N, C-alpha and C positions, 0 to 999 in steps of 0.2 A: 731247582726247586720245583716240586710237583704241585699238582692242582690242589691237593688237600692243604698243603702248606700255605698256598696263596690265599685260599679262602678261609684260613683259620682266623678265629676271633681272638685277639690279644686283650687280656683283661689284667689290669694292674693288681698286684697282690694286695689284699685288704690290709695287711699288716703295715704296708708302707704308706697308707693313706691317713689323712686326718680323721680321727674318729667321728668328727661332726660333719664330714662331707661324704656324700654318697660315692660309691665306686664309679669310675669312669670307664666306659667301654669304647674301644677303638676298633673300627672296622676298616680293613684294607679295601681300597677302591676296586670295584669289579672291572675286569678288562672288557672292552667293547669288541665284539666280533666284527671283523672287517667284511663289509658287504661285497658280494661277488655277483657276476653275471648281470641279469636284468635289474636286480636290486641296486647294484652299484651304479648302473646307468641312470636309474630314476633318482638316486640320491644326488648324483652330480647335477642333473638337470634342476632339481629342486633348489640346490645350493646356489646355482647360477641365477635363477630367476627370482627367487623369493626376496632377496635384499632390494632389487630394483623396484618391485611392486610395493613392498612395505615402505620404501623411502618416499615414493610418491604419495602414499596414503598419509605418511607422517607429515609431509609438507602441507598437504591440504588441511589436515587436522590442526597443524600449527597456525595456519592462516585463519581458520575459523575460531580457534582459541583466542588469537590476538584481537579479532573483531569483537568477540563476546566480552573479553576482559575490558576492552576500551569502553564498550557500552555500559558495563557495570560501574566502571569508575565515573563515567559521566552522570549516571543516575545518582550515585552516592554523593557526588559533588553538588548536584542540584538540591538534594535533600538537606545536606549540611548547610548550604547557603540559605535555604528557606527557613531552617530552624534558627539560624543566627539572626536573620533579618526580621522575621515575623514573630518568632517565638522568644526572642531574647535569651536563647540558650548560650551559656558561657562555654562554648566548645573550643578546645585548643585548635591551633592552626592545622595540625595533622591528626585530626580526630579519627578514631576507628569506631567500630560498631559497639565496643564496650563503653566508650564515652557517650555515645548516643543513647544506648539503653539506660545507662546510669542517669543521664540527664532527664529522660522521660520518666523514669521511676521516681526521681526526686520531685518532678513537677506533679506527679500523681499523689504525693504525700508519703512516699516510702523513704526509708533511710538506707543509704548505700555506703558501706564502709570501704576503706581503701583496698582491702583484700577481696572485695566482691560480695561480702556478706550483706544480704538484703533482708530487711524486716520492716514491720509496721508497728508503731507505738500503740495505735488505737486498737480496740478490740475488733475481731473479725465481724463482718456483716452477718446478720441472721441467715440461717439456711432458707432454701426455697420452700421448705415446709411451712413457713409462716405466710402462706398465700392468702389465707382468709383475712388475716389482720391487715395485710397490705391493701387488699381489695376493699376492705371496709374503710380504711383511711382515705383511699382515693374517692370512694363514694361520698363520704362525709365532706371531703374538700370540694367536690363538684357541687354539692348541695348549697354550700355557703358562697359559692362563686369565686373562691380564691384558694390557692394551694397553701397548706401550712409550710413552715420553714423546713421541716424534715420530709416534705413530700418527695416521692420519687421523681416528680417532674419539675423540681427546682432546678436552677441553672446549673449548679455543680453536678447534681445528680443526673441531669439530662446529658451533660457532657460525658459522664462516665457510662451512662446507659447507651449512648450512641456508639461509644467505643466497644462496650461489651456486646452490643447487638451484632457487631460485625464479627465477633469472636465466638461468643457463646450461643447466640440465637440463630445462627446460620451455619450451614456446613462449611468445612474448611475450604480455603481457596484452592483452586486447581493448580497442581504442580506438574509441569510437563517436562519429561525427559527429552533433551534435545536430540537424542539418537532415535526417537520414535519415528516410524514411517507414518505417512498420512493415514493409512488404515488403522495403525495402532493408536494414533491420536484420536480418530473417531471413536474407538472403543473406550478410550479414557474419558472423552466428553460424555459419552452415553452413560458410563458408570457414574460420573459426577452428577448428571441430571437425575439418575435414579436415586442417588443419595439425597439430592435436594428435595425431590418429591417426598421421600420418607420423612425428612425433617419437617417440611411444611405441613404434612398431614398429621403430625403428632403435636397436639395443642399443648401438652404438658411440657414440651421443651422450652417454650418461651414464657418467662415470667411476665406478668401483666405490665410491669413497668417498662419492659422492652417493647411490648406490643403497643402501648400507648405512645411511647416516644417515637417508635417507627411510624405510627399513623400520623403523628404530628409532623414529622419530617416529610412524609409523603404529601401531606396537605400543603406544606410550605413550598415543596417542589412544584406542585401543580399550580400554585399561584404564581410562582416565579416564571414558569413557561406559559402561563396564560392559556392553557388548554388549546394551543395551536393558533391563537389569534395572531394575525400578521403584524399587529402593532405592538406586540409585547415581547415575543421571542427575539433573542439576540443572535444575529447571524454575522460573523466577522466578514469584513469586506477587504479584499486584496486588490491592488491595482497592478496590472502588468506594465512593467517598464518597457519603453520602446526598444525594438531591435535596432542594432546599428550603433549602440553606445560603445561597443567593443569592436575593433577592426579585426581583419583576418590574421593579424599577428598577435592577437590577444593583448592589445594595448587599449587602455581606457581613453576615450577621445575627449570628453568634456567633463572633468570632475566638477567644475563650478556649476555647469548646467544641471548635473545630477543633484547637487546640493539644493539648488533652487527648486527643482521639481519635488524633491522629498520634503522640503519645507512647506511647499504648497499642499502636498498630500497630507502632511501632518496637521495642517490647519483645518483640513476637511474632516479629520477624525478617522482616516483610513487606518485599518489595523496592521497592514503590512503590504509588501510588494512581492511580485513574482518576476523572476529573472530566468531567461533561457540560457542554459549552458550548452553551446553548440559543439557537437562532436567535430564538425568540419573546421572549427577554429582551434580547439584545444589540442587535438591530435591531427592537425591538418596536413603536416608535411612529412613526418616520419613515424612509422608504426611504434607504438608504445613509448613515444616521447610526448609528454603532456605539458602544455604551457598554460598556467593558471594566473599569470601575473595581473592581467587586467581585471579578472574576476576578484582576486584578492583585494585590490584597491577599491573596487566597487563595493564589496561586502563590508569593508572597514567603514566606508562612508555611511552605509545603511545602519551599521552598528551605532554610529555616533547619534543617529536620530532615534534610537531605541525602538525601531520598527521590526516586526517579525518578517521572516523571509521564507518564501517558498521557491525552490529551484526546480527547473525542468531539465531532465536528461534528454536533450534534443538530438536524436539520431537521424534526423531527416533534413532535407534541403529547405531553404527559405528563399522565396522570390515569387514574383507574379505581378499582376496588374495593380494590386493595392499595396505593394511592398515599398513604395517610395523610392524605387531605384536601387534598393539594397538587395544584394544577392549573396547567399551563403550556400556553398555547395557541400557535398560530402567530402571527406578528406581527399586531398590530391593523390595520395598513394593508393586509395581505393579506386579512384577514377582511372589511374594507370593500370591497375589490375583489370578493370572493366574493359579496357581497350582490347585486351587479348582474350578475355572471357566475359562476354556480354551477358551470359546467363546468370551472373550474380545479381542482375536487376530484374524487377517485375517485367513480364512480357505479355503482350496481348496476342490475339489469334493471328494477326497479320505479321507478327514477329517484331513489332516496334517495342523498343526498350524504354523504360521509365526510370530515370536516375534520381528520383526524389528520395528513395530509400532502398535498402537492400532487400532482395527477395527472401522470403521466409524459407525458401527451398534450401538455402545454404546455412540454416541455423546449426546444422550438425555436419557441415562439409568443410574440410580444412583447405579452403581456397583463398584465404586472406593472409598470405605469408605464413602459412602453417597454423593459422588459427581459424576456428569456426566463427560464424556470425554471433552466436551466443557468447563465446569467449571474448570477442572484441567488445561487446557491450559490457560484460562483467568487468574487464580490465579498466574500462573507462570509468565506470561507477566506483570501483575500488580506489582508483587514483583520486577521484573527487573526495571520497570519504576520508582518505588519509590526509590529503592536503588541507582540508578544512575541519579537522577533528576538533579544534578549539571552538568553532562555531556550534558544532553539535553539542559539545560539553556545556557551553553557556546556554543552550536552549534557543539560540537565535534562529536556527533553521527549524521551522515548524512542520514542514512536509516536503516530500520529494516526489515529483511527478515523473513517471517513467514513460518516455516516448515509445510508441508501439508501431507507428506507421506514418503514412503521409499526413502532414500537419500535426504530427505527434499523436494522432487519434488511432484507436484500435480499429483499423479498417484496411481493406485493400485500396490501392490508388486507382479505383475503377472509374472515377469521373474527374480526370485530370485535364485542366484547361490547355496544357501544353500539347496534349494529344488531340485537341480540337473539340473537346466536350463543351457543351453549353447547356444551361438549364433549359428545359427539364429532361434532358436525355437520360436514358436508362443506364448508361455506362457500359463497360465491357469487362468480362472476366479476365483476371490477371494470373494465369496459371500455366503459361506456355514456355517458361524457361525449362531447360532440360532437367534440372533438379526437381522441380515441382512435377513434371511429367513422369519422372521415375517414381516419385512418391505415389502418384495416381495409378501407375501400373501395378505397384505392389498392392494397393488397396483393392483394385479390381480383381487381381488374382486371388486375394484372400476371400473376396466376395463370391468367387467362383465364376465370374464373367469377365474374362480377360479382354474381350472386345469392348468393354466399357471404359477402357483406359484412354479416354479422349475427352476433349471439351466439346460442348454442344456446338453444332455447326449451323444452327438456326436461331441464334440468340441476338441477331442484329448487330448494330454498331453503336458507337458512343452516343449518338444523338437520335437513335431510334426510339419509337414509342412502343409500349408493350403490345398493343393490338397489331402492330406491324410485323411482329415476329411470330414464328411458330413455337418458340420455347416459352415466351412470357404471356401469350394471349390467353383469353378465357379458355379453360380446359386444355391448356398447352402442355408441352412436354415436361415442364417443370414439375408436374404432379404425376409423371409416369414412373415406372420402376427405375429406369435409368436416371431420370431427372432427380428423383429423391436420393439415389445413391450419390450422384455427382454433387448435389448441393450439400449433403451431409458431409462428404469429404472436404469440400471447399471451406465450409464453416469450421470444421474440426481443425484444419490447418491453422486458422486464425486463433482458435482457442489454445492449441498446443504451443503456438509461438508465444502467446502471452504467459502461459503457464511456465514455460521454460525460462523466459526472461525474469519473471517474478520470483522463481525459485532461487535464482542466484542473487537477485536484488535484495531479497529478504535476508540473505547472509551479510550483505554489505550494510544495509540500512536497518539492522535489527532494532526493534522497538521504536523506529521512526515511522510516522505515518506516510505510507506510499499512496499515490494517486494514479489512476488510469483514466484517460479522457475517452468518452464514448460519443460518437458522432450523432448528429440528428439528420437522418436521411428520410425526409418527410414527403418528398414528391412520389406520386403513384402509390401512396399509402392506402387510398380507397379502392385500389384494384385488388383482385384476388391474388395475383402473383407477388405484389410488392417488389417489382423488378429492380428498382434502384437499390433497395436493401439487399437483394440477393447478390448482385454483382459486388457490393461492398463487403460481403462476407456474413451477413446476418440472414439466416434462413427463416424469415418471418412471414412466410406466405399465410394464406387464410387458414391452412390446416395445421400450422405449427407455430409455436412461440420461439422466436429466434434469439431471445435475450436471456432466457432462464439459465441455460448452460454456461453462458459467458459469466453471468453474475455468480453462479455457484463456484466457478473457478476463482473469481475475484475474492469471494468470501473466504475461500480456503487459505488465501494469503493475507487476509485482514486488510484488504486494499479498499480505499475510498473510491467511489465511482463519481467522476465529474462529467456532468452532462452538458453538452453545448446547446443552449436554448436557441431555437431558430429565430431569425430576425423577422422583420415585417415583410409581408408578401407584396407590399406596394412596389418594391423594386422590380417585381416581375410582371407588373401590369402590362397588358398588351400582348402577352405570350399566351399561346393556346393553353387551355385548362389542363393542368397536370394531375388532376384528381388528388391534390395534396391535402394533408391534414396534420399540420404541425402540432395542434393541440391534442389530437388523438394519439400521436406518437409520444408526445411528452407525458401524457397520462399513463400510457402503457409502461414506458421506460422508468419513470420516477416511482410509480407505485410498486412495480415489480422489484425495483432496487430496495425500497423500504421493506417490502414483504420478505425479501431474502435476508434482511438484517444488515444490509450494507450501510455504511456511512455515505450519504448522498450529498454531493456538492454541485455547484453550477457555474456556468460561464456564459456570457452573452456572445453570440456569434458575430454581431455587428455593433458598432457604437450607437448610443441613443442620443437623441437631440431634443426630445420633447417629454412632457409630463406623462403622456399616455404610454410611451415606451417604458419609462421607468416604473410606472405603476404595474405594468404587465410583468416586469421582472420581479418586482416585490411579491406579487400574488403567486408567481410560480415558485419562488424560493420559500414562501411561507403561506401555503394554501389556507384560505379562510375556512373555518368550520370543518377542518379535517378531524375525523373522529378520534384519531390517535395523536393529534397535535404534531404531525410530522413537519419538519422544515429542514433546509439545507444546513450542513455542518459548516460551510463557508461559501463565499461567492467570490469569483475572480471577475473583475470588471474590466472590459475592454474600453478604455476611455477614448474620447475624441482627441484630436490634436490639442496640444497645450494652448494654442492661440484661441481656438473655438471654445475650449473648456473654460478659459478664464474670462471670456467676454459674454458669450451667449448662454452657456450651459452651467455656469457656476451655481446658480440657485437651484437648478434641477438636480445636479449631482449632490448638493448638500441635502436636498429633500430625500434623495434615494438612500444615501448613507444613513441618515437619521431614521428612515423607515426600516431599514435592515437591522439597525441596532435597537429598534423598539422604542425609540424616543418620540415617535408620533403615533397617535391612536388611529 
């Protein structure tokens, strides 16, 4: 058969076809030319590599799809439960969106047939063109001091107006494509803001009834929050449950004691509790084998009392002089790896290792049985999210705090007591493991000064004072060209670590409030170098704001910032003056967080025992006379021991909680 025959088009004879059907054309398949030489080699390579790559991408996308679908189902379930409980909507057990829309339409006075036909018996509302008559009615009503029955601000009309104001009187809600990159997302937000400006500048868009209702709602909202007065705004209070309730084999030690404690907290009016989920316990013995039994039992007890729950993904070690003899290490299999590769831990200039948490230098190094540091954290969080999916669906878990470093705070372990540090020492830089030094070498090479690939050699020791060092003293090397380069790199590593962890955490805890804890390094705050903050990773010397870039990163991930409020300085009396300023640091951090648009929360660093301490916490959480009425979104209270709490401090704690709830003026 020749080529012309192969490429010939065969068409059925029109006489053999049904006269009402068009003729059918059949085309023979075109033969594919076999690639040769270089083309054949490239074709084979592509065939061999493409399926592997696409399979990995499909697995990742499948995982993300499962998480997104689970969150959507959880939201739908809570919406349906709320409509049934508070709206008395007769929704079937397995209601879908059609049932919800139909129920809402009937509630609004529409008729919905079984086939979906929807209509209204009453005549349609007059067009917006009747502006003058509506305005005249409102004017007359205001003159007589009462609204007529048909006034746009009657109860039923106000309900409809509030619904319509969110649909008609404002630009449409922002819809975000989940595949957008952060840069694309910024452009979407900018476009949304431009549209919003256009709508708000056009007075003809809003009918007067919506404007007046909106103003009324705004006034009510202002009265509700009391213009920032500390005695009016409601700040939820959470109590942190004691560490040690779950042993190293993830067994709940004293269920009866927990019930008694929760009953006591419930009587105080506490909104919820905070529980640390320790990496060293859950994945303590075998990689990727997670044991949640004790936490499941504890969470079920908390559920019985109807209290909200915040959980902490604790990727650090627990222990110290105030731990009550309780010690929780990193997972044993991680410590075994550390025996042969000590560079997985933070390291100081003298080569001493700190096992409180993993070095951020291995965030992208596969040194943990084939996994990176970031992947280990992600797998732990994903296991928690899967194990307690029912609690997320019910709305029991209100927030998840992501541990970032020593004590769970976003900081380097620069002032560790196990290394001999004592207040008010400046601490020590923690960047001398080989992975961090490799990172520093790359940064110095890109900067064009390879000889800068070193840590400062005149920064003193853990208990040095700034003026005793050449790096932190007045006009010291911290403000030199090299010093600025090193401090920028050091702080950027901290920001990159948090950014990488939160990028994966946002996939796991999508639409769940995430929290990051910010430390209060207040000593040497009145010096030019702010030495203690510099070693902790915050480049906050007198010529630079060390918190703005951190907060911009937190805002990108919609993370709440929880600030650790410094305790009383009476504990440090008798020690040389550290030029500390806890109030000044708190002012800078809290107001910068609010200015950045962050949700700001708080936690006391030490237990309180007197009215003065509790009053100071209340005034920090709800600043009096704040021009914007700012206050904390929630507060985590570190309580005294149960014995002291129930004998000496009961009335003071009761005062504190009522003040935070706005029950006291």
